[in-house]
C-alpha angles and dihedrals in degrees: 000000000000107000129191107214110199114201087014094153092064129096100272094027095057093049090048090052089060093050092047093052092046089051090056100258124136115231138204115191124208121183139149091214092224091136102013142054132241085224090077090061092047087056092047087056091049093049096047100033089231130121115208137175117274118193125188110214145138113241090208086073109076093192091059091052092049091051088054093052091047091054100045134044096232118187102180143000135225105196115207099141108119144108108261116180112116096203093047090049090060094053095037102033097149091054090053094049092046096047102038100039104032089049092052094046092050092048094049091047093054092043089055092049091052094042093242099139102162119102139165109198126207106226133161145232086243087085088077092065125204102302102066122109118228135274086056119211129201089245093057119112116274127216121147119215101200135044094254092055090043091056090052093048092048090048090053090052092049091052094045092049090049092051090048092051094054130023088209090079122089118187138171119196115202118201108203123205116196114330116205138155131054141242110298090240090066089229099110130032146127113320109177122190112245120331110009118248094201129070104237100053088046091052091048093049090052089050091055092047094246088120125031104221142001116242111219110201107220132358099191104069117131091255134114094273102015096256128107120275122220139173106249116196127189110247091230091057088048091051093052088054089066092055089051089047091056091053091049093046093057091056100042131058123214131030121307129185125210135182115231108201142108097251089236131099130216126189125233092253092048089054090049091051092047091050092049088053093049096045103033087227130117117240109206114207141179131201120242134174121296117267117244111261096018116132130206101242134017126165137141138253098218095181095112093053092049093047100042105024096035088231134132136154121266102177121094131214088260090055090050094052096041093051093044090052093048090053094045094045093052095037106035091164097035116227091351098158108035114208127212112277127203108264135183109217123212116231111242093010 
């Protein structure tokens, strides 16, 4: 199947590109590289031995999307392209609504025009809000508490309404929990701009000495060690979930949501201890105040994905920490010096 991967240069997107190629799919990657590097795609090509088209475009521009669909015979879409930092979404809410929703609306509109009505959508566990009780099920009430989560929840509703309006649409919505880890080669991994928003890249940067100390937000939660508990999933497991989602999508009409998580929760301090074991480095930390909106415990019930997609995680917390450390050790500054990547240029673009 020929798949358009939007945001394919990003952390989850690049790992998914590898799994798609290895599963026999053809890929076309489109990205604006606002929070990613073309170097990741160069390395995907090296790891897979495949060269694929890479198009730089802004999904807020419908004309650019249409030019892409005119050029390539696309059969399905995996839509990763979105802004994703919770804190930033609070201070720049309009930017998040413009980018994440206008991009999706433009993409769906063009897909409909070109009769490409197969989409796997990258959603988030943030759609469950702060009131849900873990383990979270797909049938649990949704209610995002920040603009980022709201854009994902609105996007889900748009896709579901579209699939309800026409039986020609097939959609799978994947609600991620907390992706961590890196490709086992150490060649691709998470490369955040500036100060990391997520726990694992922050831990690994402290371990390398790039940052002095890890700030742990809250030490008085009603958990086994007082720190927040989350469902951490290896990014490679997450990527294979997208391949399974494509298979499911082709056999099932309508829109279907699935949790992608391990079904287990680890605390912040447990993740620190596991990383220290994997790296042989100490990770100094200090406790600070809780962050607004954070909850004590959040982990998935992945039963539906295992039953209907035939998917479940295989990587352990030790795998997650070992692979993160390998990536960070070999790439202390991430994709610092991007190399040229094979691109297919559009005429008149």
